[in-house]
C-alpha positions, 0 to 999 in steps of 0.5 A, a space after each residue: 286393613 289392606 294387605 297393600 297397605 304398609 305396616 304402621 310403625 311403632 310409636 315414638 313412646 313405645 320406642 323410647 320405652 323399649 330403648 331405656 328398658 333395653 338400655 337399663 336391663 344391659 347395664 343392670 345385667 352387666 352390673 350384676 355380673 360383675 356383682 357376682 364375680 366380685 363375690 365370688 372371687 371374694 369367697 375365693 381368696 377367703 379359701 386361698 388365704 385358709 388353705 394357705 395357712 393350713 398347708 404352711 402348718 402341715 408342711 412344717 408337721 411333715 418336714 418335722 417328721 424324721 422317722 416312720 414313728 414320726 409319721 405314724 404321729 402325724 394323724 393325731 397332729 393333724 387332728 389336734 390342728 383341725 379342732 375348732 375348723 369345721 369343713 376344713 379337711 386334710 389328707 396325705 397321700 404317699 407316693 405308692 397312692 396309700 393314704 397316710 392320713 385322711 380327715 374323716 369322710 374325706 372323699 378325695 377326687 381322682 383328679 387331685 390324685 394324679 401326680 401333675 395335679 398337685 402344685 409342686 413343693 417350690 412353686 407353692 413356697 414361692 406363692 406364699 413368700 408372694 404374701 398374697 391369697 390371690 397368688 394361691 388362687 392362680 394355682 387353679 384351686 380345685 372344686 369338687 361336690 361330695 355327698 359331705 357337700 362342696 369343697 374347694 382345695 389345693 394339692 401340693 407335692 411336698 418331701 417329708 422330714 424322712 430322706 429315703 421317702 418319696 414326695 407325697 402328695 398334701 391335700 387341703 380342702 374347705 367345705 364351701 356349701 354356705 358360699 354356694 348357698 349364699 351365691 345362689 340365693 344372691 344370684 336369684 335376688 339379683 336377678 329378681 331385683 334386675 327383672 323389677 328395675 328394667 320393668 320400672 324402668 321401663 315404665 318411668 321411660 314411658 311416662 318421661 317419653 309421654 311427658 316429653 312429647 306433650 309439647 309435640 302433642 300440642 304442636 300437633 293440635 295446633 297444626 290441625 286447627 290451621 285451615 286455608 282460612 286460618 293461616 294467620 295462626 302461629 305456634 307460641 314460642 314461648 310455651 315450646 321447650 328449647 329442644 323444640 324451639 327451632 321446629 316450632 319457628 320452622 313451622 311458623 316460617 312455613 305458615 308465614 310462606 304458605 299464608 303469603 303464597 295464598 294471598 298472592 294466589 287469591 290477590 292473582 286470581 282475583 286480579 286474573 278475573 278483573 283484567 279478563 273481565 274488561 276484554 271479555 265484556 268489551 267483545 261481548 259489547 261490541 258484538 251484541 251491538 254489531 248484531 243488534 241491527 243490519 250493519 254495512 261491510 265496512 262497519 262489520 270490519 270495523 267491529 272485527 278490527 275493534 274485537 282484533 285488538 281486544 284479542 291481541 291484548 288478550 294473547 298478550 296477557 296469556 303469553 306473559 302468564 305462561 311466561 311467568 308460570 314457566 319461571 315459577 316452576 323453574 322451566 325458563 333456562 336462559 342461554 348463556 352469552 355476553 351481554 354488554 348493558 350500555 349497549 342494550 340500553 342505547 338501543 332501547 334509547 333509540 326505540 323510546 327516543 320519540 315517546 320522550 321527546 313527546 313527555 320532554 324527557 331525557 334519556 341518559 346512560 352512565 358506566 359500563 359492564 358485561 353479564 352472562 346471560 340471554 340477550 332477548 330476556 334481559 333486554 325484554 327486563 330492561 326494556 320493562 324498566 325503561 317503559 315504567 320510568 317513561 311512563 310515571 316520570 315528570 315531564 321535564 325531568 331526565 331518566 338516568 341509567 347508571 352501571 357499575 361493574 366495580 364490585 368484581 363479582 356483580 354488575 349493578 345498574 340502576 333506573 332512575 326517574 323523577 315523579 310522584 313518591 311510591 308509598 313504602 307499603 307499596 314497595 314490597 308489592 310492586 313485583 306482584 302480578 297485576 299489582 299497581 301502587 294507586 288507581 291513577 296509574 291504572 290506565 288501559 294503556 299501561 298493559 296488564 300489569 304483568 311487567 314488573 313481575 315478568 322483569 323480576 322473573 327474568 333477574 332472578 332466572 339470571 341468579 341476580 336480585 331487583 330492588 325498588 326505592 322511591 324517597 322525595 320524588 326520586 323512584 330508583 329500581 337496582 338490578 344486580 346480576 352476576 359479573 362474568 367469571 374470569 
């Protein structure tokens, strides 16, 4: 692969699969974390509830001791109270640091022996009276690890029944190794499940994506079969999912536009070749005849005049084609001046008056209206429409031009003539280049067949529209142009 070639982007299937896997992994991780926190909180609340009861029991025993002798009997009471509670340990530390009582093999961390580490008796009673073990948890239960196992406990500073004795520190703890072992195994199981679920979700996401993109693959294969000779093919909308129906419809519309453009281009090429063949053939014939034998200067002059007419026809055709090419590429920018349509029509009437009289036609204009635009271009468009009406009007009839500006947003101009009715199948193509409705209208004197195409291009360049109707011997061209802004 060339170094200048851009890196290929990952496929849509891969990106969707990674997205599904990442999203599911994030959700499962968050869920696993919440479950672990909930289980750990549940164990902590269980331990807090157990410690709360044992601290209350030990507190009652300490307050019942009225003398040193009573304190000496406390170890036996504590041992009796711990029967059946495996993993529960108790220690009573005097103010001077001596141990009044401690469960067997109990190792008290140094952090709990500090005076500030013990929970004041009044605060403990306040939390205990609230009636919920979670309140004890807020007192920051301490956890530590010894050779005997893992412990969680609470230190409370409280008074004994001996009035002269300083407060002692009561430490109650429970062994939580079974909790930590469960949490460790649960954590491993949970993360393995999360990893497997993420892989499974990624696989399912890939299968789902592949299945969901099958219609796109079918559309791709169908589009690959479309060629310049097969533009009539359309994507079947019935087999396309609802989400892709709009895309398929847009592609069909694009194919329809391409088919129409190719058809027009093919027709244009054929018509252009046909139109150019006649004058070129005439030029060749006249030249060959002139060169076939020696002729006088006057005869050569006649041949040159005849050839000049053909050259002028070719030049006019080329100019009109260049005009249409500029219009197709948006290079035709009309000037903006106020053009009064009724005045332009009257000027054209003066020009076509002799031709109309010879055909026994009457020219009429009704209404008035002004539009912003290029005067010379609009005059050319109006001249083409009027010339077309004069050529195809029945002798003895009237050509009527109606101008209506009552709309306020557009000015409408209609040119109506009576003559042969144009078949409906020809109407949509009257504005195509070189198109003629029938052979009877194809006379050499009628030009190259570009007049209506040029007229349509001029109207569109001015932001308007041009339409034609033909019924019951009446043909009407309707031009709509934007009205001047206030």
